[in-house]
DRENBA-392097 format. One record per residue (C-alpha): x, y, z; residue in one letter. Coordinates in pm, 1 decimal, padded with zeros to 6 digits. Example, Ala and Ser with C-alpha at 12.3 -4.5 7.8 and 13.67 -1.06 7.14 Angstrom:
2
         px         py         pz   code
    01230.0   -00450.0    00780.0      a
    01367.0   -00106.0    00714.0      s
END
This chain:
262
         px         py         pz   code
    04278.9    02591.5   -00948.2      x
    04444.4    02391.2   -01230.6      x
    04336.7    02052.6   -01094.0      x
    04237.4    01813.9   -01371.7      x
    03971.4    01571.8   -01248.2      x
    03945.8    01242.2   -01431.6      x
    03576.9    01188.8   -01353.2      x
    03256.9    01388.1   -01373.5      x
    03215.8    01339.9   -00998.3      x
    03555.1    01501.1   -00944.5      x
    03463.2    01792.7   -01167.8      x
    03141.8    01855.6   -00974.3      x
    03319.3    01822.5   -00639.9      x
    03569.0    02089.5   -00742.4      x
    03293.3    02315.4   -00869.2      x
    03093.8    02283.3   -00546.0      x
    03395.6    02339.6   -00319.7      x
    03507.2    02646.3   -00513.1      x
    03154.3    02791.9   -00500.9      x
    03143.0    02749.9   -00123.8      x
    03491.7    02896.6   -00095.5      x
    03391.0    03207.7   -00287.0      x
    03111.6    03263.2   -00035.2      x
    03353.2    03230.5    00256.9      x
    03606.1    03464.8    00098.7      x
    03341.8    03727.7    00026.2      x
    03205.9    03719.9    00381.2      x
    03538.3    03688.9    00562.6      x
    03584.9    04057.0    00650.2      x
    03215.3    04128.5    00698.5      x
    03033.6    04139.6    01031.6      x
    02964.9    03790.5    01165.6      x
    02633.1    03646.5    01280.0      x
    02754.6    03392.1    01536.9      x
    02548.4    03139.9    01732.1      x
    02636.2    02867.4    01981.0      x
    02565.5    02506.7    01878.6      x
    02682.9    02364.4    02209.9      x
    02979.1    02354.2    02447.1      x
    03276.5    02524.9    02276.6      x
    03095.5    02495.1    01942.5      x
    02979.3    02784.4    01724.7      x
    02826.3    02838.0    01382.0      x
    02814.2    03150.0    01165.9      x
    02597.1    03278.5    00884.5      x
    02885.8    03197.6    00650.5      x
    02866.6    02825.3    00737.7      x
    02506.8    02811.5    00617.3      x
    02566.2    03027.9    00309.5      x
    02860.1    02812.0    00197.4      x
    02654.9    02498.8    00260.2      x
    02376.6    02627.8    00036.0      x
    02618.8    02719.3   -00243.1      x
    02781.4    02375.3   -00253.6      x
    02456.6    02184.4   -00196.5      x
    02283.7    02349.7   -00493.1      x
    02556.0    02228.6   -00730.2      x
    02564.9    01876.3   -00587.8      x
    02188.9    01829.8   -00592.5      x
    02157.6    01960.7   -00946.6      x
    02426.2    01724.3   -01076.8      x
    02340.8    01420.1   -00863.6      x
    01982.4    01434.1   -00736.1      x
    01999.5    01064.2   -00645.6      x
    02300.2    01107.5   -00412.8      x
    02265.5    01171.2   -00039.9      x
    02437.2    01462.6    00135.3      x
    02564.7    01461.2    00494.0      x
    02680.9    01805.2    00606.9      x
    02794.5    01942.9    00940.6      x
    02521.7    02204.0    00908.7      x
    02254.5    01943.4    00834.7      x
    02322.5    01636.5    01045.3      x
    02007.5    01446.7    00945.7      x
    02110.3    01090.1    00860.0      x
    02111.4    01053.5    00480.6      x
    01862.6    00823.3    00321.1      x
    01999.4    00485.7    00222.0      x
    02220.2    00556.6   -00076.3      x
    02522.4    00401.7   -00239.3      x
    02678.7    00746.2   -00285.5      x
    02695.8    01002.2   -00002.9      x
    02856.4    01345.7   -00017.4      x
    03019.4    01437.5    00315.6      x
    03068.5    01808.6    00356.1      x
    03196.1    02059.2    00606.0      x
    03124.7    02391.0    00433.8      x
    03344.3    02577.2    00682.4      x
    03605.4    02374.2    00866.9      x
    03770.1    02611.3    01113.1      x
    03466.0    02814.1    01216.2      x
    03629.3    02954.7    01530.2      x
    03922.1    03082.8    01322.1      x
    03681.2    03229.0    01068.3      x
    03473.9    03402.9    01334.9      x
    03791.7    03566.8    01471.0      x
    03917.0    03649.1    01119.3      x
    04209.8    03411.5    01154.3      x
    04279.3    03300.3    00795.5      x
    04305.8    02925.5    00860.9      x
    03987.5    02755.3    00740.3      x
    03856.4    02567.5    00440.2      x
    03575.6    02389.1    00260.6      x
    03595.2    02011.0    00291.8      x
    03395.1    01794.3    00052.1      x
    03412.3    01423.9   -00029.4      x
    03211.3    01176.8   -00229.7      x
    03189.8    00837.6   -00063.5      x
    03072.4    00508.6   -00205.7      x
    02962.6    00241.6    00039.9      x
    03151.7    00414.6    00318.2      x
    03477.3    00472.2    00127.9      x
    03594.5    00813.1   -00001.1      x
    03645.8    00815.8   -00376.5      x
    03677.1    01191.4   -00441.6      x
    03807.4    01453.4   -00198.9      x
    03843.7    01831.1   -00221.7      x
    03971.9    02067.9    00046.7      x
    03977.0    02431.6   -00059.5      x
    04146.8    02714.9    00129.4      x
    03996.6    03029.3   -00028.5      x
    04232.9    03275.7    00140.3      x
    04547.4    03111.9    00003.3      x
    04361.0    02982.0   -00302.4      x
    04500.6    02636.9   -00236.8      x
    04287.9    02349.6   -00360.1      x
    04382.8    01999.1   -00248.2      x
    04224.4    01730.8   -00464.4      x
    04228.3    01353.1   -00491.9      x
    04044.8    01077.6   -00670.8      x
    04096.0    00724.1   -00543.7      x
    04385.5    00553.3   -00717.8      x
    04495.1    00864.9   -00905.9      x
    04718.7    01049.4   -00658.3      x
    04677.4    01372.9   -00464.4      x
    04726.6    01723.5   -00602.0      x
    04757.8    02084.5   -00491.4      x
    04645.8    02326.9   -00761.5      x
    04728.1    02064.3   -01022.0      x
    05073.3    01972.5   -00890.4      x
    05126.4    01624.8   -00747.3      x
    05186.0    01620.9   -00371.9      x
    05346.4    01357.4   -00150.9      x
    05379.8    01295.1    00217.9      x
    05705.5    01368.7    00395.7      x
    05992.5    01124.6    00343.9      x
    06155.3    01187.4    00683.5      x
    06277.6    00872.8    00857.4      x
    06357.6    01016.7    01199.8      x
    06106.8    01133.6    01458.6      x
    06359.9    01395.6    01565.5      x
    06285.4    01579.7    01239.0      x
    05907.6    01568.0    01276.8      x
    05669.5    01864.4    01292.4      x
    05358.1    01774.2    01492.0      x
    05007.3    01898.8    01418.8      x
    04699.2    01862.9    01638.2      x
    04372.5    02025.6    01744.7      x
    04212.2    02084.7    02083.3      x
    03885.4    01888.1    02122.3      x
    03584.2    02049.4    02287.2      x
    03519.0    01765.4    02530.9      x
    03725.4    01809.3    02852.1      x
    03833.6    01443.5    02871.5      x
    03929.4    01432.8    02504.2      x
    04118.1    01759.7    02547.0      x
    04313.6    01612.9    02838.1      x
    04409.3    01317.0    02616.8      x
    04514.7    01549.3    02335.1      x
    04736.9    01749.1    02569.6      x
    04892.3    01430.1    02702.9      x
    04963.9    01302.8    02352.7      x
    05101.4    01640.1    02247.6      x
    05337.4    01655.5    02544.7      x
    05471.4    01307.7    02473.1      x
    05508.7    01357.5    02097.4      x
    05657.0    01705.7    02096.5      x
    05947.7    01620.2    02328.1      x
    06142.8    01417.8    02068.5      x
    06029.2    01626.2    01768.8      x
    06118.0    01967.0    01624.5      x
    05801.8    02153.4    01723.3      x
    05421.2    02146.9    01714.0      x
    05144.6    02347.3    01548.1      x
    04774.9    02381.9    01636.7      x
    04602.6    02502.1    01320.9      x
    04233.2    02492.7    01397.3      x
    04122.2    02307.4    01082.6      x
    04135.4    01927.8    01080.2      x
    04075.8    01904.3    00705.9      x
    04365.1    02138.2    00623.4      x
    04596.2    01962.5    00868.6      x
    04525.1    01626.9    00705.7      x
    04603.9    01780.5    00367.4      x
    04929.7    01913.0    00509.9      x
    05020.9    01553.2    00597.7      x
    04947.7    01451.8    00238.5      x
    05159.8    01741.9    00112.0      x
    05453.1    01685.3    00350.2      x
    05403.5    02012.2    00536.8      x
    05330.9    01827.3    00861.1      x
    05475.3    01490.7    00961.0      x
    05226.3    01395.2    01234.1      x
    04864.5    01489.4    01298.5      x
    04615.4    01369.8    01557.7      x
    04275.2    01462.7    01698.2      x
    04071.7    01251.4    01943.8      x
    03723.3    01367.7    01837.4      x
    03640.7    01418.8    01470.8      x
    03328.3    01359.1    01262.2      x
    03295.4    01200.7    00919.2      x
    03260.5    01535.2    00740.1      x
    03584.4    01654.4    00906.0      x
    03796.5    01371.5    00770.9      x
    03636.2    01215.5    00460.5      x
    03824.6    01429.5    00208.3      x
    04142.4    01451.9    00414.4      x
    04173.8    01074.9    00459.9      x
    04170.9    01025.5    00083.8      x
    04421.7    01305.5    00025.8      x
    04658.3    01162.4    00289.8      x
    04637.6    00814.3    00139.5      x
    04677.4    00930.6   -00219.5      x
    04975.4    01140.1   -00109.4      x
    05141.2    00829.4    00032.4      x
    05078.2    00906.5    00399.8      x
    04927.7    00681.4    00665.6      x
    04602.9    00744.4    00852.3      x
    04444.8    00525.3    01120.1      x
    04249.7    00553.6    01440.3      x
    04455.7    00605.9    01757.0      x
    04465.1    00230.1    01819.8      x
    04618.7    00166.5    01479.4      x
    04306.5    00023.3    01317.5      x
    04241.3    00141.2    00960.1      x
    04068.7    00479.0    00946.9      x
    03696.1    00461.8    00880.7      x
    03431.6    00728.9    00828.4      x
    03258.6    00642.4    01156.7      x
    03419.1    00937.0    01336.3      x
    03625.4    00936.2    01654.2      x
    03999.4    00964.3    01707.0      x
    04239.7    00985.0    01412.6      x
    04614.4    00969.4    01361.9      x
    04797.2    01055.3    01039.9      x
    05162.0    01074.3    00954.7      x
    05458.6    01032.6    00724.7      x
    05496.7    00667.0    00619.7      x
    05853.4    00601.1    00738.0      x
    05798.3    00725.8    01093.8      x
    05440.9    00601.0    01129.7      x
    05526.5    00270.6    01304.9      x
    05727.6    00461.0    01568.1      x
    05452.9    00723.6    01591.5      x
    05188.1    00459.8    01653.2      x
    05393.5    00300.0    01929.6      x
    05435.4    00637.4    02099.9      x
    05063.5    00713.6    02076.1      x
    04950.8    00374.1    02207.7      x
    05195.9    00388.3    02499.9      x
    05077.6    00741.0    02587.9      x
    04711.1    00651.9    02633.3      x
END
């Protein structure tokens, strides 16, 4: 994908994400084996196959590192380095053969992302960042939007599974879309965060996300010059919950709108 990692960890992260992506691409048009994991939550055979492909590479290169994956939610053993992985972010899209999904993979050190990869195998777009070295799409530097007026903003969001969180998301969407150009619901949190880092979206929010959903995307947003916090404006952590990301010049206004809407 023409990204040039500066570290061995970055090289392995790219290799693992691309391996998982090849599995997803190969299986995309095949019959799906779909199971329910809970309310409005599904998993497919492709989720597990992509997980295995990436995990094999990570464990071979870094046997001492812990791995926390959406498809294996066992708490990792105490480790300085933890890989956070969603092998298929956008499972509902994938199950319906909607081509908006990705592999999301991040290496964290003491709770901070230091390498992030988000790979869209259908478009063959690979978003990549290493802390302090910028964010890239297929080797080309990306940057968050430079818009300075909310009236020019394109809003991105997702619909949470939980009914109360969904009601909050709809309320926020209604209040944010009125003064903006339009809104988009993509179905993949990791890709939407990357689109903030690349300037494709100007605002993104979701009230209920897990660490593996956001670990890579947070780094890519930050390295692209964007802002990402929790909905109350506190710095984004990898503890999960509600997240808000946006273009830097409109972020103060965005945060005020979000806080006043809750």
